[in-house]
Structures are given as structure tokens and as C-alpha cells.
N, C-alpha and C positions, 0 to 999 in steps of 0.2 A: 310275897304277901301275902297274910293270913286273913278271909272273909270269914264273919261267922252271919249269917240271916237270920234273923230268927232266934237267936241262940242253938243253930244249926252251923257247925265248918262245913263249908264249900268249896273254901280253898286253905290248904296247908302248907305255907312257907312254899310257896310258890314264887318261883322268878320270872319275873317280865324278860324274857331277853332285849323288847327293842320297845322305841315308844308305838304305841299305836297311834292308827291314821289318823285319832281326832285330835292328837296332841298339838297344841299353837305353839312347840317349843321344836329344836331341833335336838337331835339327842347329848346327852353330855355328861359329866359328872354332877354336874348341880341338879338338886332334886330341883321338881316343877311342878306346877298346878295340877291337880284331881278333877276332875271332868265328872259328872252325875249325869247321866243322860234321863231325858225325859222323855224322847221320842214326841215331843207336841201334842201328849197328853196330859194329863190334870195329874200332875203325883206328887206328892208330899216328903218330904224326908223327913226324918226327928232321930233322935239320940244317934247323931252321924262321930264318930269320932275320929282322927286319923294320931299316931301315934308312933312315932319317928323311935326306931330300936338301934 
């Protein structure tokens, strides 16, 4: 996965070796949901893109 934050690359071609503890699904070959954390605070997301490659 590659992540840009405000135009700055913070993760470049990083492989996620296993599901995270917040995952609602068991690990498997099929893609699952992406969770965006808010930590119970007023957070707004905009211009979020998910591109399958």
C-alpha cells in the first residue's frame, strides 16, 4: 500500500503482512473493508481515494 497525507508520501509500497486487530473479518485472499479511525473525536475525512491495482 502507498499512502499520501497532504501530498506527502508517508508509506511507499508497504505490504500489510496480516489483518489488524480492528479487522471485522478473518484473514483471507479476498479484499475486505477499510476502516478509518476517529478515536471518538470530531474528525472529518475528505478526498479519500482507494485505487485497486
